ROGUTI-580956 format. One record per residue (C-alpha): residue in three letters; x, y, z. Coordinates in steps of 0.1 Angstrom, whole numbers, padded with zeros to 4 digits, always signed. Example, Ala and Ser with C-alpha at 12.3 -4.5 7.8 and 13.67 -1.06 7.14 Angstrom:
2
ALA+0123-0045+0078 SER+0137-0011+0071 
END
This chain:
553
MET-0579+0896+0317 ASP-0601+0927+0312 GLU-0623+0917+0342 VAL-0592+0910+0364 ASP-0578+0944+0354 LYS-0611+0961+0363 ILE-0611+0945+0397 ILE-0575+0955+0403 MET-0583+0991+0392 HIS-0613+0992+0416 GLN-0592+0981+0446 LEU-0564+1005+0438 HIS-0588+1034+0435 ALA-0602+1024+0469 VAL-0567+1025+0484 ASP-0556+1058+0468 PRO-0582+1079+0450 ALA-0554+1098+0432 ILE-0548+1068+0410 GLU-0565+1074+0377 PRO-0582+1041+0364 THR-0574+1028+0330 GLU-0589+1001+0309 GLU-0559+0978+0310 LEU-0528+0974+0331 SER-0507+0977+0299 GLY-0515+1014+0299 PHE-0500+1020+0333 THR-0471+1045+0333 PRO-0441+1041+0357 GLU-0454+1069+0379 GLN-0488+1052+0383 VAL-0471+1019+0391 VAL-0450+1035+0418 ARG-0480+1053+0434 ALA-0501+1021+0433 VAL-0475+0998+0449 SER-0464+1024+0475 GLY-0501+1029+0485 CYS-0506+0992+0489 LEU-0474+0988+0509 ALA-0484+1017+0532 GLU-0517+0999+0539 ILE-0500+0966+0546 ARG-0471+0979+0567 PRO-0477+1014+0580 ASP-0442+1015+0596 LEU-0425+1016+0562 GLN-0415+1050+0549 LEU-0417+1047+0512 PRO-0418+1075+0485 ARG-0453+1080+0469 THR-0441+1095+0436 LEU-0414+1088+0410 PRO-0390+1117+0408 GLY-0382+1131+0374 GLY-0349+1142+0359 ALA-0320+1123+0374 MET-0321+1086+0367 ALA-0301+1077+0398 LEU-0330+1089+0420 ARG-0355+1069+0399 PHE-0334+1037+0402 GLY-0332+1043+0440 VAL-0369+1047+0444 ALA-0376+1016+0423 SER-0351+0995+0442 SER-0366+1006+0476 LEU-0401+0996+0465 ALA-0388+0962+0452 GLN-0371+0955+0485 GLY-0404+0965+0504 CYS-0424+0940+0482 LYS-0398+0913+0490 ASP-0400+0920+0527 THR-0438+0917+0525 GLY-0434+0882+0512 TYR-0436+0884+0474 ARG-0416+0855+0459 GLY-0417+0864+0422 ASP-0391+0880+0400 ILE-0390+0917+0410 GLY-0365+0945+0406 TYR-0362+0981+0395 GLN-0371+0971+0360 THR-0406+0961+0372 PHE-0413+0997+0380 LEU-0393+1016+0354 TYR-0402+0993+0325 PRO-0436+0978+0335 ASN-0449+0946+0319 ALA-0486+0938+0320 VAL-0482+0901+0331 GLU-0457+0908+0359 LEU-0475+0939+0371 ARG-0508+0920+0373 ARG-0492+0893+0393 LEU-0476+0918+0417 LEU-0508+0939+0422 MET-0529+0908+0428 PHE-0505+0897+0456 LEU-0505+0931+0472 ILE-0543+0934+0471 GLU-0546+0899+0488 GLN-0522+0911+0515 LEU-0543+0942+0524 PRO-0557+0942+0559 ARG-0593+0931+0563 GLU-0603+0958+0589 ARG-0601+0985+0562 GLN-0635+0972+0550 ASN-0652+0989+0580 ALA-0671+1021+0575 GLU-0648+1042+0596 ASP-0617+1030+0579 GLY-0634+1033+0545 ALA-0641+1070+0552 SER-0605+1076+0563 LYS-0591+1061+0532 THR-0602+1090+0510 LYS-0570+1108+0520 SER-0534+1097+0528 LEU-0528+1087+0564 SER-0509+1112+0585 HIS-0488+1106+0616 ARG-0517+1115+0639 GLU-0540+1089+0623 LEU-0513+1063+0625 LEU-0508+1071+0662 GLN-0546+1069+0668 ARG-0547+1035+0650 GLN-0518+1021+0671 ILE-0535+1034+0703 ARG-0568+1018+0692 LYS-0551+0985+0686 GLU-0534+0986+0720 LEU-0566+0994+0738 THR-0585+0966+0721 GLN-0558+0942+0730 GLN-0559+0953+0767 LEU-0597+0952+0768 LYS-0596+0916+0756 THR-0574+0904+0785 PRO-0593+0893+0816 TRP-0592+0913+0848 VAL-0568+0901+0875 PRO-0568+0913+0911 GLN-0539+0933+0923 PHE-0525+0907+0947 ALA-0526+0880+0919 ARG-0512+0901+0890 SER-0477+0887+0894 VAL-0490+0852+0891 GLY-0512+0862+0861 ASN-0483+0880+0844 ARG-0461+0849+0848 LYS-0488+0827+0834 SER-0493+0851+0804 LEU-0456+0849+0797 GLY-0457+0811+0797 CYS-0441+0806+0832 SER-0455+0783+0859 SER-0470+0798+0890 LEU-0455+0770+0911 GLY-0420+0786+0908 ILE-0431+0818+0927 GLU-0412+0825+0959 PHE-0439+0834+0985 ARG-0418+0859+1005 PRO-0435+0879+1032 ASN-0433+0916+1039 ILE-0417+0918+1073 ASN-0427+0954+1079 LEU-0464+0949+1070 ASN-0486+0974+1089 ILE-0521+0963+1098 PRO-0540+0986+1122 SER-0556+0970+1152 ALA-0594+0964+1152 ASN-0599+0984+1184 PRO-0600+1021+1175 GLU-0598+1031+1212 GLU-0562+1021+1213 ARG-0552+1047+1186 SER-0549+1084+1191 LYS-0566+1110+1170 GLU-0534+1117+1149 GLN-0529+1079+1143 GLN-0565+1075+1133 GLN-0562+1104+1108 TYR-0530+1090+1094 PHE-0545+1055+1089 ASP-0576+1071+1073 GLN-0559+1095+1049 GLN-0522+1087+1043 ALA-0513+1051+1053 PRO-0511+1026+1024 ASN-0535+0997+1025 VAL-0524+0960+1026 PHE-0526+0956+0989 GLN-0504+0986+0982 GLN-0478+0974+1008 THR-0476+0940+0990 ALA-0478+0953+0954 SER-0441+0946+0948 SER-0433+0915+0928 ARG-0408+0903+0955 VAL-0434+0898+0983 ASP-0467+0879+0985 LEU-0499+0890+1002 ILE-0509+0857+1018 ALA-0473+0851+1032 SER-0472+0886+1046 VAL-0505+0883+1064 LEU-0495+0850+1079 HIS-0462+0864+1090 LYS-0479+0894+1107 ASN-0503+0870+1124 GLU-0475+0850+1138 LEU-0457+0881+1151 ASP-0489+0893+1168 ARG-0493+0859+1184 TRP-0458+0853+1196 GLY-0446+0888+1201 GLN-0419+0909+1182 VAL-0393+0881+1186 VAL-0377+0876+1152 SER-0352+0848+1144 ASP-0317+0854+1129 SER-0329+0839+1095 ALA-0357+0864+1094 LEU-0333+0893+1101 LEU-0311+0881+1073 PHE-0341+0880+1050 VAL-0351+0915+1060 ALA-0315+0927+1052 SER-0318+0912+1017 GLU-0351+0929+1010 GLU-0356+0965+0997 PRO-0360+0992+1024 ALA-0396+0994+1034 THR-0416+1026+1038 PRO-0416+1040+1073 LEU-0450+1034+1090 ILE-0463+1043+1124 SER-0467+1013+1146 ALA-0504+1005+1153 VAL-0499+0981+1181 LYS-0490+0997+1214 SER-0493+0984+1249 ALA-0512+1002+1277 ALA-0480+1009+1296 SER-0464+1030+1268 ALA-0488+1059+1275 ASP-0470+1065+1309 GLU-0435+1063+1295 GLU-0415+1092+1279 VAL-0422+1104+1243 SER-0408+1080+1217 PRO-0388+1091+1187 LEU-0416+1081+1164 GLN-0440+1104+1183 GLU-0415+1133+1181 LEU-0413+1128+1143 SER-0451+1127+1141 ASN-0453+1159+1160 GLU-0427+1176+1138 VAL-0446+1164+1107 GLN-0478+1179+1122 GLU-0461+1212+1128 LEU-0446+1213+1093 ARG-0480+1205+1079 ILE-0496+1234+1098 GLN-0468+1257+1086 CYS-0473+1245+1051 GLU-0511+1252+1053 THR-0504+1288+1066 LEU-0479+1294+1039 LEU-0504+1282+1013 THR-0531+1305+1027 GLU-0507+1334+1026 ARG-0497+1326+0991 LYS-0534+1325+0980 THR-0540+1359+0996 HIS-0509+1374+0980 ALA-0519+1360+0946 ALA-0554+1375+0949 THR-0539+1409+0958 VAL-0515+1407+0928 ALA-0544+1398+0905 ALA-0565+1428+0918 LEU-0535+1452+0913 LYS-0530+1439+0878 GLN-0567+1445+0870 ARG-0565+1480+0884 GLU-0534+1487+0863 THR-0551+1476+0831 LYS-0581+1498+0839 ALA-0559+1528+0846 SER-0540+1523+0814 GLU-0573+1521+0795 GLU-0585+1553+0812 ILE-0553+1571+0803 ALA-0555+1561+0767 ARG-0591+1574+0766 LEU-0583+1608+0782 GLN-0552+1616+0761 PRO-0571+1628+0729 MET-0594+1649+0751 LEU-0564+1664+0768 LYS-0548+1674+0735 LEU-0581+1690+0724 HIS-0583+1710+0756 GLU-0547+1722+0752 ARG-0554+1735+0717 THR-0586+1753+0728 CYS-0567+1769+0757 LEU-0540+1782+0733 VAL-0567+1796+0710 LEU-0587+1813+0738 ALA-0555+1829+0753 ASP-0556+1856+0725 SER-0590+1853+0710 GLU-0592+1884+0687 GLU-0559+1879+0670 ASN-0567+1842+0666 LEU-0601+1849+0650 VAL-0585+1873+0625 LYS-0560+1846+0616 LEU-0587+1820+0612 GLU-0607+1843+0589 THR-0577+1850+0567 LEU-0569+1813+0566 LEU-0605+1805+0556 LYS-0605+1831+0528 THR-0572+1818+0514 THR-0585+1782+0515 GLN-0616+1792+0496 THR-0596+1810+0469 LYS-0574+1779+0466 ARG-0604+1757+0463 GLN-0619+1778+0435 THR-0586+1778+0416 LEU-0583+1740+0420 THR-0619+1734+0408 LEU-0612+1755+0377 GLN-0580+1736+0370 TRP-0598+1703+0375 GLN-0625+1713+0350 ASP-0599+1722+0325 TYR-0581+1689+0330 ARG-0614+1669+0331 LYS-0628+1680+0297 PRO-0602+1663+0275 LEU-0603+1632+0296 LEU-0641+1629+0293 GLU-0638+1633+0255 SER-0611+1606+0252 LEU-0633+1583+0275 GLU-0663+1587+0252 LYS-0641+1580+0221 LEU-0627+1548+0238 LYS-0662+1537+0248 THR-0675+1540+0212 ALA-0644+1522+0198 LYS-0648+1494+0223 GLU-0685+1490+0216 ALA-0677+1488+0178 GLN-0650+1462+0185 GLU-0674+1442+0207 VAL-0700+1443+0180 GLN-0675+1432+0153 GLY-0663+1403+0176 ILE-0699+1392+0182 ARG-0705+1391+0144 ASN-0673+1371+0138 ASN-0684+1346+0165 ILE-0718+1343+0149 GLU-0702+1335+0115 GLN-0679+1309+0131 LEU-0708+1293+0149 GLU-0728+1291+0117 GLN-0699+1274+0099 GLU-0694+1250+0128 LEU-0732+1243+0127 GLN-0731+1235+0090 ALA-0700+1212+0095 LYS-0718+1194+0124 THR-0750+1189+0104 GLN-0730+1175+0075 GLN-0710+1152+0098 HIS-0743+1141+0114 ASN-0758+1132+0080 GLU-0726+1113+0071 LEU-0727+1094+0103 ASN-0764+1085+0098 ALA-0756+1072+0064 THR-0727+1051+0077 LEU-0749+1038+0105 ARG-0776+1027+0080 ASN-0750+1010+0059 ALA-0734+0993+0089 SER-0767+0981+0103 GLN-0775+0965+0069 SER-0740+0949+0065 LEU-0738+0935+0101 ALA-0747+0899+0107 PRO-0778+0892+0128 ARG-0777+0880+0164 LYS-0785+0844+0154 GLU-0752+0843+0134 TYR-0732+0852+0165 THR-0750+0827+0187 ARG-0744+0800+0160 ARG-0707+0808+0160 ILE-0705+0807+0198 HIS-0722+0773+0198 GLU-0697+0761+0172 PHE-0668+0774+0194 ILE-0682+0756+0224 GLY-0686+0724+0204 ASN-0651+0726+0191 ILE-0638+0731+0227 ARG-0657+0701+0240 LYS-0644+0680+0211 GLN-0608+0691+0218 ARG-0613+0683+0255 ALA-0626+0648+0246 ASP-0596+0643+0223 ILE-0572+0654+0250 TYR-0588+0630+0275 LYS-0586+0602+0250 VAL-0549+0610+0243 LEU-0543+0610+0281 ASP-0560+0576+0285 ASP-0540+0561+0256 THR-0508+0575+0271 ARG-0517+0558+0305 GLN-0525+0525+0288 LEU-0493+0526+0268 GLN-0473+0534+0299 LYS-0489+0504+0316 GLN-0481+0481+0287 LEU-0445+0494+0286 ASN-0441+0487+0323 VAL-0456+0451+0319 VAL-0433+0444+0289 GLY-0403+0458+0307 ALA-0410+0436+0337 GLN-0414+0405+0314 LEU-0382+0413+0296 GLN-0363+0417+0328 ARG-0376+0384+0342 GLN-0368+0366+0309 PHE-0333+0381+0308 ASN-0326+0370+0344 TYR-0338+0335+0336 THR-0318+0333+0304 ASP-0287+0348+0321 ASP-0289+0322+0349 LEU-0294+0293+0324 LEU-0265+0303+0301 PHE-0243+0310+0331 GLN-0249+0275+0344 SER-0242+0258+0310 ALA-0213+0281+0301 LYS-0192+0263+0328 HIS-0191+0231+0307 ASP-0198+0243+0271 LEU-0178+0268+0250 HIS-0208+0276+0227 ALA-0229+0285+0258 LYS-0201+0307+0270 ARG-0200+0326+0237 ALA-0239+0328+0238 TYR-0236+0343+0274 LYS-0212+0370+0262 LEU-0235+0378+0232 LEU-0265+0380+0256 ALA-0247+0404+0279 GLN-0237+0426+0249 LEU-0273+0425+0235 HIS-0287+0436+0269 ALA-0262+0465+0271 ASN-0271+0476+0236 CYS-0308+0474+0243 SER-0304+0494+0275 GLU-0285+0521+0255 LEU-0313+0522+0230 VAL-0339+0527+0257 GLU-0318+0554+0273 CYS-0314+0572+0239 VAL-0352+0570+0234 SER-0359+0585+0268 LEU-0333+0612+0262 THR-0349+0620+0229 GLY-0383+0623+0246 ASN-0368+0646+0273 VAL-0352+0668+0246 THR-0384+0671+0227 LYS-0402+0680+0259 GLN-0376+0707+0267 ILE-0379+0720+0231 ARG-0417+0725+0236 GLU-0412+0742+0269 LEU-0386+0766+0254 GLU-0411+0773+0225 VAL-0438+0782+0251 GLN-0413+0804+0269 ILE-0403+0821+0236 ASP-0440+0828+0229 GLY-0444+0842+0264 GLU-0413+0865+0260 LYS-0426+0877+0227 LEU-0458+0889+0245 LYS-0437+0909+0271 ASN-0428+0937+0246 VAL-0391+0932+0250 LEU-0383+0957+0221 THR-0401+0986+0238 SER-0383+0978+0271 LEU-0350+0977+0254 GLN-0357+1010+0237 GLN-0365+1025+0271 ILE-0334+1011+0287 THR-0312+1024+0259 GLY-0328+1059+0263 ASP-0321+1058+0301 ILE-0285+1047+0294 GLN-0281+1077+0270 LYS-0295+1100+0297 PHE-0270+1085+0322 GLU-0241+1092+0297 GLN-0252+1127+0292 HIS-0255+1133+0329 ILE-0220+1118+0334 GLN-0206+1141+0306 GLU-0222+1171+0323 LEU-0206+1162+0356 GLN-0172+1157+0340 GLY-0175+1191+0323 GLN-0184+1207+0357 ILE-0154+1190+0373 ARG-0131+1202+0346 ALA-0145+1238+0348 ALA-0140+1237+0386 GLU-0104+1224+0383 GLN-0092+1250+0357 PRO-0093+1280+0380 ARG-0075+1260+0407 ALA-0047+1251+0382 GLY-0045+1287+0371 SER-0041+1299+0407 
END
């Protein structure tokens, strides 16, 4: 199991580098178990929000975290026995089975280099969103391209529907410009070039079909604008179409009065011109506003630069207003400052001398302490060196003795060959016992069949003769009783075999339970129960303390 544990440790360290590897899974603490299982579940199902650490202190929080992780493992598809005890009181056998299942369920795309680099840290919400976007884009890129007029049929086929059930409804108001550009005015030509939707955009709705719309428009152009009552009813049931300018006009319409559609187009043209003028005015005003703001910032900077110079000029003007008197004041102020400076230097010298003397004393004392500390360290290092050399000599002596007392390599190989030979011998004995068991089962089946045939024959013979002979009748009853007793004996023997088989299975289960360290788990459970009782007592004391002032009031 050591190799299996090493493989599991390697995989867990690749999933979460914060997991410290150990030699065996039996040395895993509950905190390490929770972190390993939560990391694997986060890789398998990124949509799950599970805690990554086991909280300390309150046992209720620990039980809640363990129960949520157990439920997450069950949702992933784990069918073994799992609960909060698997995480709070880990067992090496159950933990190995759980971690092997989770490692097998890890996604295969994490083996790529990009995903391998991203696994050195825990995934954030941004990385999860990028992974989902990448998955959606790859799925869309794998789907084949479908033209716009056939996307409704393609979507129906992708959803499992048949394309034969599509209603090919035409667009009654389909607008196709005429092939002769001389029949269109300049405004109509500009509209068709820049703003009018094309045929595919007009039939992009899922309720109409391109081919049916083109055929319907062709029929209208051939037979005129005469529409039947059924077509009008069909138009009323459709969604309101976008207003379009009619592209087919007769030559006589040019001499008639202006139609409402032309009036609307003229109004649209005027509004467009007004909108363009307003946009140009807005741009000019925005440019002027920007220029004014720039001038304002420059003026504020210039004012901030001139303010200190202005203060300096004001002070010089005040001084020059009465120059002789101000010079006398400045001379007296200079003399007083010089005298103050001399007195302060004398005071500083008087105060500095004792400080310098104390500093010299402290330096000498510190140097002496450092020298003494260095000497002590040297003595300690010499003692440690002597102890290390003595330990080295002792270890060399033990190594020589061990090398002399150890068996040579040939002895180990001989023992290994003996073990292999014993295993092969045991295997041959097992196969021999199995063959004997099969042969014995065949013989039992053959004998059982012969006994059944003989019983049937004897039963029939005695039954026929019992009708006329009293002794044969008594023999028939004894035969029936003998058959019943024999069947009971066979049943008892089979029950005895089943009981012995169950006893062996129970012994194997008892040996397995002994390996699970039940005593340590029971000790941990009793400790947790005591913590629960202490927590409950503390809560009861807090409740009583809170109720006493209320009763007093």
